[in-house]
DOVEX-397664 format. One record per residue (C-alpha): chain; x, y negated, z negated; residue number from 1. Coordinates in Angstrom, 3 decimals. Layout:
<site kette="A" xx="X" yy="Y" zz="Z" nr="NUM"/>
...
***
This chain:
<site kette="A" xx="0.000" yy="0.000" zz="0.000" nr="1"/>
<site kette="A" xx="1.363" yy="-3.384" zz="1.003" nr="2"/>
<site kette="A" xx="1.851" yy="-5.717" zz="-1.945" nr="3"/>
<site kette="A" xx="0.193" yy="-9.152" zz="-2.064" nr="4"/>
<site kette="A" xx="3.612" yy="-10.832" zz="-2.235" nr="5"/>
<site kette="A" xx="4.693" yy="-9.255" zz="1.047" nr="6"/>
<site kette="A" xx="1.438" yy="-10.265" zz="2.692" nr="7"/>
<site kette="A" xx="1.900" yy="-13.802" zz="1.417" nr="8"/>
<site kette="A" xx="5.492" yy="-13.879" zz="2.719" nr="9"/>
<site kette="A" xx="4.444" yy="-12.608" zz="6.148" nr="10"/>
<site kette="A" xx="1.698" yy="-15.222" zz="6.290" nr="11"/>
<site kette="A" xx="4.188" yy="-17.983" zz="5.463" nr="12"/>
<site kette="A" xx="6.546" yy="-16.820" zz="8.226" nr="13"/>
<site kette="A" xx="3.714" yy="-16.829" zz="10.778" nr="14"/>
<site kette="A" xx="2.685" yy="-20.336" zz="9.704" nr="15"/>
<site kette="A" xx="6.295" yy="-21.532" zz="9.928" nr="16"/>
<site kette="A" xx="6.676" yy="-20.131" zz="13.437" nr="17"/>
<site kette="A" xx="3.353" yy="-21.619" zz="14.483" nr="18"/>
<site kette="A" xx="4.373" yy="-25.037" zz="13.109" nr="19"/>
<site kette="A" xx="7.702" yy="-24.898" zz="14.941" nr="20"/>
<site kette="A" xx="6.026" yy="-23.927" zz="18.200" nr="21"/>
<site kette="A" xx="3.510" yy="-26.761" zz="17.800" nr="22"/>
<site kette="A" xx="6.239" yy="-29.291" zz="17.090" nr="23"/>
<site kette="A" xx="8.362" yy="-28.162" zz="20.016" nr="24"/>
<site kette="A" xx="5.382" yy="-28.481" zz="22.326" nr="25"/>
<site kette="A" xx="4.932" yy="-32.188" zz="21.536" nr="26"/>
<site kette="A" xx="6.003" yy="-34.773" zz="24.171" nr="27"/>
<site kette="A" xx="9.692" yy="-35.606" zz="23.954" nr="28"/>
<site kette="A" xx="9.133" yy="-39.323" zz="23.365" nr="29"/>
<site kette="A" xx="6.964" yy="-38.479" zz="20.348" nr="30"/>
<site kette="A" xx="9.620" yy="-36.110" zz="18.997" nr="31"/>
<site kette="A" xx="12.208" yy="-38.887" zz="19.397" nr="32"/>
<site kette="A" xx="9.976" yy="-41.300" zz="17.498" nr="33"/>
<site kette="A" xx="9.444" yy="-38.781" zz="14.689" nr="34"/>
<site kette="A" xx="13.157" yy="-38.038" zz="14.480" nr="35"/>
<site kette="A" xx="14.156" yy="-41.713" zz="14.543" nr="36"/>
<site kette="A" xx="11.739" yy="-42.531" zz="11.708" nr="37"/>
<site kette="A" xx="13.300" yy="-39.774" zz="9.608" nr="38"/>
<site kette="A" xx="16.788" yy="-40.930" zz="10.605" nr="39"/>
<site kette="A" xx="16.073" yy="-44.482" zz="9.448" nr="40"/>
<site kette="A" xx="15.475" yy="-43.248" zz="5.901" nr="41"/>
<site kette="A" xx="17.912" yy="-40.402" zz="5.323" nr="42"/>
<site kette="A" xx="20.934" yy="-38.818" zz="6.974" nr="43"/>
<site kette="A" xx="20.523" yy="-35.617" zz="4.954" nr="44"/>
<site kette="A" xx="16.966" yy="-35.224" zz="6.254" nr="45"/>
<site kette="A" xx="18.259" yy="-35.478" zz="9.809" nr="46"/>
<site kette="A" xx="20.732" yy="-32.694" zz="9.095" nr="47"/>
<site kette="A" xx="17.823" yy="-30.551" zz="7.957" nr="48"/>
<site kette="A" xx="15.806" yy="-31.563" zz="11.006" nr="49"/>
<site kette="A" xx="18.577" yy="-30.333" zz="13.293" nr="50"/>
<site kette="A" xx="18.041" yy="-26.835" zz="11.900" nr="51"/>
<site kette="A" xx="14.352" yy="-26.713" zz="12.838" nr="52"/>
<site kette="A" xx="14.878" yy="-25.846" zz="16.506" nr="53"/>
<site kette="A" xx="17.135" yy="-26.414" zz="19.497" nr="54"/>
<site kette="A" xx="14.910" yy="-29.206" zz="20.919" nr="55"/>
<site kette="A" xx="15.120" yy="-31.063" zz="17.611" nr="56"/>
<site kette="A" xx="18.872" yy="-30.526" zz="17.496" nr="57"/>
<site kette="A" xx="19.207" yy="-32.160" zz="20.904" nr="58"/>
<site kette="A" xx="16.803" yy="-34.977" zz="20.033" nr="59"/>
<site kette="A" xx="18.759" yy="-35.797" zz="16.867" nr="60"/>
<site kette="A" xx="21.623" yy="-36.726" zz="19.211" nr="61"/>
<site kette="A" xx="19.401" yy="-39.115" zz="21.164" nr="62"/>
<site kette="A" xx="20.687" yy="-42.692" zz="21.497" nr="63"/>
<site kette="A" xx="17.616" yy="-44.177" zz="19.815" nr="64"/>
<site kette="A" xx="17.879" yy="-41.782" zz="16.862" nr="65"/>
<site kette="A" xx="21.585" yy="-42.501" zz="16.341" nr="66"/>
<site kette="A" xx="20.915" yy="-46.229" zz="16.613" nr="67"/>
<site kette="A" xx="18.367" yy="-46.096" zz="13.775" nr="68"/>
<site kette="A" xx="20.267" yy="-43.576" zz="11.636" nr="69"/>
<site kette="A" xx="20.743" yy="-44.673" zz="8.010" nr="70"/>
<site kette="A" xx="24.357" yy="-44.411" zz="6.833" nr="71"/>
<site kette="A" xx="23.706" yy="-45.266" zz="3.190" nr="72"/>
<site kette="A" xx="24.590" yy="-41.716" zz="2.128" nr="73"/>
<site kette="A" xx="28.020" yy="-41.809" zz="3.778" nr="74"/>
<site kette="A" xx="31.131" yy="-43.321" zz="2.138" nr="75"/>
<site kette="A" xx="33.096" yy="-46.198" zz="3.623" nr="76"/>
<site kette="A" xx="36.132" yy="-43.944" zz="3.970" nr="77"/>
<site kette="A" xx="36.268" yy="-40.138" zz="4.427" nr="78"/>
<site kette="A" xx="37.682" yy="-39.242" zz="1.009" nr="79"/>
<site kette="A" xx="36.343" yy="-35.674" zz="1.073" nr="80"/>
<site kette="A" xx="35.567" yy="-35.332" zz="4.754" nr="81"/>
<site kette="A" xx="37.480" yy="-34.223" zz="7.795" nr="82"/>
<site kette="A" xx="38.996" yy="-37.448" zz="9.112" nr="83"/>
<site kette="A" xx="38.557" yy="-36.648" zz="12.778" nr="84"/>
<site kette="A" xx="34.957" yy="-35.468" zz="12.403" nr="85"/>
<site kette="A" xx="34.111" yy="-38.487" zz="10.251" nr="86"/>
<site kette="A" xx="35.745" yy="-40.889" zz="12.729" nr="87"/>
<site kette="A" xx="34.037" yy="-39.319" zz="15.745" nr="88"/>
<site kette="A" xx="30.655" yy="-39.458" zz="14.027" nr="89"/>
<site kette="A" xx="30.932" yy="-43.181" zz="13.321" nr="90"/>
<site kette="A" xx="32.282" yy="-43.798" zz="16.809" nr="91"/>
<site kette="A" xx="29.160" yy="-42.194" zz="18.284" nr="92"/>
<site kette="A" xx="26.974" yy="-44.285" zz="16.010" nr="93"/>
<site kette="A" xx="28.744" yy="-47.511" zz="17.066" nr="94"/>
<site kette="A" xx="28.584" yy="-46.532" zz="20.734" nr="95"/>
<site kette="A" xx="24.823" yy="-46.128" zz="20.403" nr="96"/>
<site kette="A" xx="24.425" yy="-49.506" zz="18.726" nr="97"/>
<site kette="A" xx="23.894" yy="-48.455" zz="15.103" nr="98"/>
<site kette="A" xx="23.895" yy="-51.782" zz="13.173" nr="99"/>
<site kette="A" xx="25.290" yy="-50.274" zz="9.970" nr="100"/>
<site kette="A" xx="28.178" yy="-48.594" zz="11.776" nr="101"/>
<site kette="A" xx="28.942" yy="-51.861" zz="13.592" nr="102"/>
<site kette="A" xx="28.894" yy="-53.759" zz="10.287" nr="103"/>
<site kette="A" xx="31.309" yy="-51.336" zz="8.637" nr="104"/>
<site kette="A" xx="33.715" yy="-51.522" zz="11.568" nr="105"/>
<site kette="A" xx="33.552" yy="-55.308" zz="11.523" nr="106"/>
<site kette="A" xx="34.135" yy="-55.484" zz="7.777" nr="107"/>
<site kette="A" xx="37.142" yy="-53.151" zz="7.948" nr="108"/>
<site kette="A" xx="38.646" yy="-54.937" zz="10.957" nr="109"/>
<site kette="A" xx="38.232" yy="-58.391" zz="9.416" nr="110"/>
<site kette="A" xx="39.334" yy="-57.724" zz="5.851" nr="111"/>
<site kette="A" xx="41.702" yy="-54.750" zz="6.161" nr="112"/>
<site kette="A" xx="43.108" yy="-54.301" zz="9.652" nr="113"/>
<site kette="A" xx="44.267" yy="-57.868" zz="10.334" nr="114"/>
<site kette="A" xx="42.014" yy="-57.913" zz="13.397" nr="115"/>
<site kette="A" xx="39.833" yy="-60.804" zz="12.373" nr="116"/>
<site kette="A" xx="38.691" yy="-61.833" zz="15.859" nr="117"/>
<site kette="A" xx="37.525" yy="-58.321" zz="16.700" nr="118"/>
<site kette="A" xx="36.001" yy="-57.976" zz="13.237" nr="119"/>
<site kette="A" xx="33.898" yy="-61.095" zz="13.797" nr="120"/>
<site kette="A" xx="32.630" yy="-59.682" zz="17.098" nr="121"/>
<site kette="A" xx="31.442" yy="-56.500" zz="15.384" nr="122"/>
<site kette="A" xx="29.860" yy="-58.466" zz="12.535" nr="123"/>
<site kette="A" xx="28.087" yy="-60.750" zz="15.010" nr="124"/>
<site kette="A" xx="26.746" yy="-57.796" zz="16.972" nr="125"/>
<site kette="A" xx="25.500" yy="-56.070" zz="13.810" nr="126"/>
<site kette="A" xx="23.863" yy="-59.304" zz="12.642" nr="127"/>
<site kette="A" xx="22.117" yy="-59.708" zz="16.003" nr="128"/>
<site kette="A" xx="20.716" yy="-56.201" zz="15.592" nr="129"/>
<site kette="A" xx="19.187" yy="-57.157" zz="12.250" nr="130"/>
<site kette="A" xx="21.694" yy="-55.845" zz="9.702" nr="131"/>
<site kette="A" xx="21.283" yy="-58.172" zz="6.703" nr="132"/>
<site kette="A" xx="24.656" yy="-57.366" zz="5.128" nr="133"/>
<site kette="A" xx="26.388" yy="-58.248" zz="8.393" nr="134"/>
<site kette="A" xx="24.430" yy="-61.505" zz="8.721" nr="135"/>
<site kette="A" xx="25.334" yy="-62.430" zz="5.137" nr="136"/>
<site kette="A" xx="29.071" yy="-61.749" zz="5.505" nr="137"/>
<site kette="A" xx="29.269" yy="-63.190" zz="9.026" nr="138"/>
<site kette="A" xx="27.401" yy="-66.344" zz="8.040" nr="139"/>
<site kette="A" xx="29.586" yy="-66.966" zz="4.991" nr="140"/>
<site kette="A" xx="32.778" yy="-66.417" zz="6.988" nr="141"/>
<site kette="A" xx="31.656" yy="-68.953" zz="9.603" nr="142"/>
<site kette="A" xx="30.842" yy="-71.496" zz="6.889" nr="143"/>
<site kette="A" xx="34.280" yy="-70.993" zz="5.327" nr="144"/>
<site kette="A" xx="36.040" yy="-71.412" zz="8.683" nr="145"/>
<site kette="A" xx="34.371" yy="-74.804" zz="9.098" nr="146"/>
<site kette="A" xx="34.373" yy="-76.920" zz="12.236" nr="147"/>
<site kette="A" xx="31.784" yy="-76.029" zz="14.850" nr="148"/>
<site kette="A" xx="31.203" yy="-72.613" zz="13.310" nr="149"/>
<site kette="A" xx="29.881" yy="-73.994" zz="10.002" nr="150"/>
<site kette="A" xx="26.481" yy="-75.038" zz="11.346" nr="151"/>
<site kette="A" xx="26.166" yy="-71.683" zz="13.082" nr="152"/>
<site kette="A" xx="26.839" yy="-70.001" zz="9.747" nr="153"/>
<site kette="A" xx="24.131" yy="-72.082" zz="8.046" nr="154"/>
<site kette="A" xx="21.670" yy="-71.127" zz="10.758" nr="155"/>
<site kette="A" xx="22.441" yy="-67.395" zz="10.564" nr="156"/>
<site kette="A" xx="22.074" yy="-67.283" zz="6.790" nr="157"/>
<site kette="A" xx="18.917" yy="-69.372" zz="6.748" nr="158"/>
<site kette="A" xx="17.196" yy="-67.261" zz="9.388" nr="159"/>
<site kette="A" xx="18.174" yy="-63.964" zz="7.757" nr="160"/>
<site kette="A" xx="17.421" yy="-64.496" zz="4.068" nr="161"/>
<site kette="A" xx="15.853" yy="-67.857" zz="3.285" nr="162"/>
<site kette="A" xx="12.241" yy="-67.518" zz="2.127" nr="163"/>
<site kette="A" xx="9.524" yy="-70.123" zz="1.457" nr="164"/>
<site kette="A" xx="10.285" yy="-70.128" zz="-2.264" nr="165"/>
<site kette="A" xx="13.761" yy="-70.325" zz="-3.785" nr="166"/>
<site kette="A" xx="13.099" yy="-67.524" zz="-6.296" nr="167"/>
<site kette="A" xx="12.480" yy="-64.972" zz="-3.524" nr="168"/>
<site kette="A" xx="15.526" yy="-66.232" zz="-1.628" nr="169"/>
<site kette="A" xx="17.670" yy="-65.732" zz="-4.726" nr="170"/>
<site kette="A" xx="16.310" yy="-62.204" zz="-5.175" nr="171"/>
<site kette="A" xx="17.324" yy="-61.330" zz="-1.610" nr="172"/>
<site kette="A" xx="20.785" yy="-62.823" zz="-2.117" nr="173"/>
<site kette="A" xx="21.342" yy="-60.939" zz="-5.374" nr="174"/>
<site kette="A" xx="20.521" yy="-57.673" zz="-3.586" nr="175"/>
<site kette="A" xx="22.904" yy="-58.500" zz="-0.740" nr="176"/>
<site kette="A" xx="25.711" yy="-59.436" zz="-3.147" nr="177"/>
<site kette="A" xx="25.279" yy="-56.108" zz="-4.905" nr="178"/>
<site kette="A" xx="25.551" yy="-54.178" zz="-1.639" nr="179"/>
<site kette="A" xx="28.646" yy="-56.102" zz="-0.533" nr="180"/>
<site kette="A" xx="30.226" yy="-55.670" zz="-3.961" nr="181"/>
<site kette="A" xx="29.907" yy="-51.886" zz="-3.668" nr="182"/>
<site kette="A" xx="31.861" yy="-52.018" zz="-0.402" nr="183"/>
<site kette="A" xx="34.488" yy="-54.404" zz="-1.746" nr="184"/>
<site kette="A" xx="35.238" yy="-52.106" zz="-4.682" nr="185"/>
<site kette="A" xx="37.075" yy="-49.875" zz="-2.204" nr="186"/>
<site kette="A" xx="38.954" yy="-52.590" zz="-0.344" nr="187"/>
<site kette="A" xx="39.344" yy="-55.573" zz="-2.663" nr="188"/>
<site kette="A" xx="43.117" yy="-55.413" zz="-3.304" nr="189"/>
<site kette="A" xx="43.791" yy="-55.260" zz="0.431" nr="190"/>
<site kette="A" xx="41.153" yy="-57.865" zz="1.271" nr="191"/>
<site kette="A" xx="42.490" yy="-60.480" zz="-1.142" nr="192"/>
<site kette="A" xx="44.852" yy="-62.222" zz="1.350" nr="193"/>
<site kette="A" xx="41.987" yy="-62.713" zz="3.809" nr="194"/>
<site kette="A" xx="39.688" yy="-63.992" zz="1.080" nr="195"/>
<site kette="A" xx="42.419" yy="-66.387" zz="-0.068" nr="196"/>
<site kette="A" xx="42.595" yy="-67.884" zz="3.417" nr="197"/>
<site kette="A" xx="38.836" yy="-68.236" zz="3.617" nr="198"/>
<site kette="A" xx="38.704" yy="-69.948" zz="0.250" nr="199"/>
<site kette="A" xx="41.513" yy="-72.309" zz="1.248" nr="200"/>
<site kette="A" xx="39.878" yy="-73.203" zz="4.566" nr="201"/>
<site kette="A" xx="36.448" yy="-73.806" zz="3.059" nr="202"/>
<site kette="A" xx="35.436" yy="-77.430" zz="2.614" nr="203"/>
<site kette="A" xx="32.131" yy="-78.095" zz="0.905" nr="204"/>
<site kette="A" xx="29.605" yy="-80.032" zz="2.946" nr="205"/>
<site kette="A" xx="28.827" yy="-83.414" zz="1.434" nr="206"/>
<site kette="A" xx="25.205" yy="-83.901" zz="0.532" nr="207"/>
<site kette="A" xx="23.105" yy="-86.535" zz="-1.198" nr="208"/>
<site kette="A" xx="20.623" yy="-84.294" zz="-2.953" nr="209"/>
<site kette="A" xx="19.343" yy="-84.736" zz="-6.510" nr="210"/>
<site kette="A" xx="21.284" yy="-81.730" zz="-7.804" nr="211"/>
<site kette="A" xx="18.166" yy="-79.736" zz="-8.650" nr="212"/>
<site kette="A" xx="19.088" yy="-76.909" zz="-6.295" nr="213"/>
<site kette="A" xx="22.392" yy="-76.309" zz="-8.080" nr="214"/>
<site kette="A" xx="20.651" yy="-76.502" zz="-11.463" nr="215"/>
<site kette="A" xx="18.059" yy="-74.009" zz="-10.261" nr="216"/>
<site kette="A" xx="20.722" yy="-71.578" zz="-9.052" nr="217"/>
<site kette="A" xx="22.835" yy="-71.814" zz="-12.193" nr="218"/>
<site kette="A" xx="19.928" yy="-71.571" zz="-14.610" nr="219"/>
<site kette="A" xx="17.792" yy="-69.221" zz="-12.469" nr="220"/>
<site kette="A" xx="14.683" yy="-71.397" zz="-12.336" nr="221"/>
<site kette="A" xx="14.911" yy="-73.767" zz="-15.348" nr="222"/>
<site kette="A" xx="11.602" yy="-75.394" zz="-14.411" nr="223"/>
<site kette="A" xx="9.444" yy="-72.352" zz="-15.158" nr="224"/>
<site kette="A" xx="7.502" yy="-69.951" zz="-12.965" nr="225"/>
<site kette="A" xx="4.974" yy="-72.619" zz="-12.039" nr="226"/>
<site kette="A" xx="7.656" yy="-74.992" zz="-10.748" nr="227"/>
<site kette="A" xx="9.487" yy="-72.893" zz="-8.218" nr="228"/>
<site kette="A" xx="11.399" yy="-74.707" zz="-5.477" nr="229"/>
<site kette="A" xx="10.254" yy="-74.848" zz="-1.877" nr="230"/>
<site kette="A" xx="13.268" yy="-74.096" zz="0.323" nr="231"/>
<site kette="A" xx="11.965" yy="-76.072" zz="3.293" nr="232"/>
<site kette="A" xx="11.329" yy="-79.318" zz="1.395" nr="233"/>
<site kette="A" xx="12.857" yy="-79.600" zz="-2.080" nr="234"/>
<site kette="A" xx="15.882" yy="-77.276" zz="-1.909" nr="235"/>
<site kette="A" xx="19.274" yy="-78.393" zz="-0.565" nr="236"/>
<site kette="A" xx="20.638" yy="-75.881" zz="1.935" nr="237"/>
<site kette="A" xx="24.215" yy="-77.132" zz="1.538" nr="238"/>
<site kette="A" xx="24.108" yy="-76.502" zz="-2.228" nr="239"/>
<site kette="A" xx="22.493" yy="-73.100" zz="-1.740" nr="240"/>
<site kette="A" xx="25.178" yy="-71.777" zz="0.601" nr="241"/>
<site kette="A" xx="28.020" yy="-73.473" zz="-1.272" nr="242"/>
<site kette="A" xx="26.881" yy="-71.494" zz="-4.303" nr="243"/>
<site kette="A" xx="26.994" yy="-68.277" zz="-2.247" nr="244"/>
<site kette="A" xx="30.491" yy="-69.041" zz="-0.933" nr="245"/>
<site kette="A" xx="31.739" yy="-69.516" zz="-4.493" nr="246"/>
<site kette="A" xx="30.225" yy="-66.205" zz="-5.566" nr="247"/>
<site kette="A" xx="31.583" yy="-64.462" zz="-2.477" nr="248"/>
<site kette="A" xx="35.121" yy="-65.607" zz="-3.327" nr="249"/>
<site kette="A" xx="34.848" yy="-65.516" zz="-7.121" nr="250"/>
<site kette="A" xx="37.031" yy="-62.414" zz="-7.657" nr="251"/>
<site kette="A" xx="40.121" yy="-64.036" zz="-6.141" nr="252"/>
***
C-alpha cells in the first residue's frame, strides 16, 4: 500500500513540473519582465531563477535583466571570490548599462586608480541612468572642482534628491551618506589624497541668505515639525550643498 507521504510527494513533483512547463510556455518578453523585476530586488533570487529551466537561465543573461540587476549583495572587492569570475561578471553588467556597476567603476577609478577623468565619465553615466549614489558623488565632486562645473553640480544634486520640504531632503541625504560611507570604509586610506585635493579646490559660494538653512541643518529642524522649510522658497541651496560638501570631506 502506497503511503500518504509518497502520494503527497508525487503530487508535489507533478505540480512543480506543471508550473515549470507553464512558465516556459509564456512569451519571452513576459519572462524577461518577470526576471528583470526579480533581478532588481535580489541577486541571490536570480541565481535561484537560473536553476528553474534552461529558458530562464538564458533569459537571466538578457541585457535588460543585467541592466536592472541589483548588486547590493556583492562586495566592492572580491575578497572571497574568484577574481577573474568576479571581474568578468561586473564587466558584463557595465557593458549592459547596469547603473550600480557603472557607479562602482567610476568610484574606484576616481578615488583609487588615479584615473579621475575616466572615473567622472562612469559616474556621469550612472547618474544619467538614475543611480542616486552616483548623482550624489558626481554632483559633490563637480561642486568641489568649481568653475563652470559647479552650477552643473548644483543642478544634478537638486534634481536627484531635493524635495519640497527640507526635512524629507535631509532624510534622503542621510541615507545617501550612509551608503557612501559603507563604500568608503574599504577605500578611505587610499582615497584620502583625492579627497584632500577636492577639499583644497572647493570654494564656498557666497550667498546673502538669513542663515536659517544652516541653522536648520545643524539643529535638524529647530523650528518644530509645524515649521518645516520649503526648499523652493525659504531654503538656501548654496548653504544646503556646502553642508553636504563639508560632511563628504569631514574624515580628512
